[in-house]
C-alpha positions as MATLAB code, in Angstrom:
seq = 'XXXXXXXXXXXXXXXXXXXXXXXXXXXXXXXXXXXXXXXXXXXXXXXXXXXXXXXXXXXXXXXXXXXXXXXXXXXXXXXXXXXXXXXXXXXXXXXXXXXXXXXXXXXXXXXXXXXXXXXXXXXXXXXXXXXXXXXXXXXXXXXXXXXXXXXXXXXXXXXXXXXXXXXXXXXXXXXXXXXXXXXXX';
ca = [
     -90.094  -20.539  -33.886;
     -87.416  -20.942  -31.598;
     -84.863  -21.694  -34.293;
     -85.924  -18.399  -36.023;
     -85.307  -16.326  -32.955;
     -81.935  -17.948  -32.402;
     -80.967  -17.204  -35.913;
     -82.193  -13.630  -35.848;
     -80.085  -13.081  -32.399;
     -77.100  -14.552  -34.131;
     -77.606  -12.411  -37.462;
     -78.198   -9.503  -35.096;
     -74.987  -10.093  -33.271;
     -72.694  -10.434  -36.373;
     -74.109   -7.463  -37.710;
     -73.489   -5.322  -34.721;
     -70.027   -6.819  -34.411;
     -70.819   -7.874  -30.897;
     -68.200  -10.475  -30.760;
     -64.950  -11.252  -28.895;
     -62.887  -11.366  -31.859;
     -63.837   -7.385  -32.317;
     -62.357   -6.694  -29.232;
     -59.160   -8.863  -29.796;
     -58.996   -6.908  -33.042;
     -59.334   -3.410  -31.152;
     -56.421   -4.905  -28.508;
     -54.333   -5.911  -31.365;
     -54.463   -2.585  -33.206;
     -53.855   -0.653  -29.770;
     -50.761   -3.150  -29.165;
     -49.642   -2.153  -32.643;
     -50.166    1.326  -32.080;
     -47.604    1.054  -28.775;
     -45.054   -0.715  -30.861;
     -45.061    1.861  -33.354;
     -44.659    4.628  -30.539;
     -48.187    6.187  -31.442;
     -49.565    5.621  -27.980;
     -47.964    5.153  -24.450;
     -49.403    2.207  -21.913;
     -50.043    3.125  -18.439;
     -48.741    1.740  -15.248;
     -50.786    0.899  -11.989;
     -49.460    4.225  -10.614;
     -50.501    6.180  -13.613;
     -47.165    6.783  -15.265;
     -46.798    6.291  -19.061;
     -44.478    3.597  -20.732;
     -43.617    4.349  -24.310;
     -42.040    1.945  -26.237;
     -39.262    4.763  -27.461;
     -38.134    4.660  -23.783;
     -37.483    0.981  -23.791;
     -34.437   -0.746  -25.454;
     -35.856   -2.982  -28.034;
     -33.229   -5.360  -29.936;
     -33.829   -8.922  -31.050;
     -30.088   -9.708  -31.082;
     -29.203   -8.352  -27.636;
     -29.964  -10.418  -24.614;
     -30.428   -7.458  -22.382;
     -33.015   -5.729  -24.349;
     -36.764   -5.948  -24.771;
     -38.387   -8.341  -27.322;
     -41.940   -8.465  -28.561;
     -43.536  -11.820  -27.406;
     -46.535  -13.718  -28.206;
     -50.099  -12.856  -28.085;
     -51.993  -14.600  -25.245;
     -54.715  -14.606  -22.923;
     -52.678  -14.404  -19.787;
     -55.181  -12.783  -17.492;
     -57.996  -15.516  -18.663;
     -60.547  -12.672  -19.834;
     -60.968  -13.672  -23.230;
     -58.682  -10.868  -24.499;
     -55.366  -11.320  -25.685;
     -52.338   -9.556  -24.078;
     -49.220   -8.625  -25.767;
     -46.022  -10.194  -23.809;
     -43.192   -7.807  -23.778;
     -39.988   -9.923  -22.818;
     -37.264   -8.869  -21.058;
     -34.117   -9.614  -18.922;
     -35.617   -7.834  -15.727;
     -38.868   -9.699  -15.902;
     -40.775   -8.170  -18.955;
     -44.161   -7.303  -18.856;
     -47.721   -7.758  -20.392;
     -49.767   -5.030  -22.340;
     -53.338   -5.357  -21.285;
     -56.248   -3.650  -23.131;
     -59.334   -2.684  -21.187;
     -61.534    0.161  -20.869;
     -60.312    1.215  -24.509;
     -56.710    1.936  -22.722;
     -53.512   -0.081  -22.916;
     -52.104   -0.774  -19.203;
     -48.855   -2.382  -18.322;
     -49.971   -5.659  -16.182;
     -47.847   -5.467  -12.642;
     -44.087   -6.446  -13.160;
     -42.315   -7.348  -10.123;
     -39.408   -5.083  -10.131;
     -37.825   -7.249   -7.351;
     -37.351  -10.207   -9.803;
     -34.443  -10.250  -12.125;
     -35.046  -13.208  -14.229;
     -37.428  -14.514  -16.841;
     -40.949  -13.846  -17.049;
     -42.952  -16.542  -19.062;
     -46.292  -18.301  -18.820;
     -47.902  -21.518  -18.371;
     -51.299  -22.978  -19.293;
     -52.863  -25.351  -16.340;
     -56.297  -26.691  -16.535;
     -57.255  -24.265  -19.586;
     -56.065  -21.395  -17.437;
     -52.882  -19.198  -18.086;
     -50.306  -18.430  -15.212;
     -47.617  -15.617  -15.276;
     -44.496  -17.358  -14.133;
     -41.514  -15.339  -13.026;
     -38.263  -17.208  -12.128;
     -34.701  -16.595  -11.366;
     -32.836  -19.928  -11.004;
     -29.243  -18.507  -12.323;
     -27.615  -18.153   -8.924;
     -26.615  -21.773   -7.785;
     -27.247  -20.496   -4.012;
     -31.023  -19.358   -4.964;
     -34.016  -20.153   -6.787;
     -37.016  -18.160   -6.862;
     -40.198  -18.610   -8.625;
     -43.698  -16.588   -8.531;
     -46.735  -17.975  -10.242;
     -49.692  -15.311  -10.662;
     -53.346  -16.154  -12.018;
     -55.481  -13.586  -13.105;
     -59.293  -13.618  -13.816;
     -59.271  -10.155  -15.952;
     -57.876   -7.540  -13.586;
     -58.117   -9.567  -10.456;
     -55.409  -11.619   -8.915;
     -56.891  -14.767   -7.757;
     -53.773  -17.023   -6.996;
     -50.188  -15.916   -6.147;
     -47.660  -18.431   -5.252;
     -44.087  -17.777   -4.180;
     -41.619  -20.711   -4.255;
     -37.987  -20.131   -2.775;
     -34.829  -21.763   -2.029;
     -31.564  -20.013   -0.410;
     -28.353  -21.268    0.389;
     -27.366  -20.081    3.980;
     -23.551  -19.227    4.948;
     -23.195  -22.612    6.369;
     -24.045  -24.331    2.943;
     -27.425  -25.618    4.002;
     -30.510  -24.549    2.234;
     -33.766  -23.024    3.381;
     -37.071  -23.727    1.322;
     -40.351  -21.429    1.394;
     -43.527  -21.485    0.135;
     -45.210  -18.049    0.463;
     -43.080  -16.800    3.195;
     -43.693  -20.092    5.264;
     -40.482  -22.596    5.665;
     -41.014  -25.691    4.276;
     -39.009  -28.949    3.624;
     -37.212  -29.705    0.405;
     -39.637  -32.282   -0.501;
     -42.411  -29.470   -0.021;
     -40.609  -27.407   -2.147;
     -40.104  -29.972   -5.056;
     -43.508  -30.772   -5.046;
     -44.494  -27.234   -5.164;
     -42.173  -26.709   -7.848;
     -43.977  -29.550   -9.919;
     -47.319  -28.579   -9.110;
     -47.309  -24.851   -9.805;
     -44.382  -24.712  -12.642;
     -45.249  -27.420  -15.059;
     -48.174  -27.765  -17.442;
];
């Protein structure tokens, strides 16, 4: 009898379309609509972002590029990566609306991701200047930011370096350990 109920529930779910796959299909359709300039995405402040207002050119390093579809906020629904030289952003589909996941305006560098212990982390990094390294890793659970780690190295005028983790000065060894812990899969 228990098997019959289980089978009936599974059939009901399949007929209703109650699956995460349908949500991913809906989100991917919304991402496609954004990329075809049919709909905007919303920023946290309520303003709209349209693809037509962004520079897209796969051959120009200074333009946005369409990236991968990944579940970077760990909610079971894939987000669309939009890569860019000023950090880029992710499109997040929730409540039947597209949102721009918070971009870090103060970071001029790369935005990427890594997967640790089965969860995705968003990684912003700027290590192009020999006197500075800046990394910020963000882990979301849906809309909620659950972990935010900043790892920084700055060269002082006298040529010595200062190292920081979340604004707390640390040793070079602690800085290197944090990079290894938070920036590798």
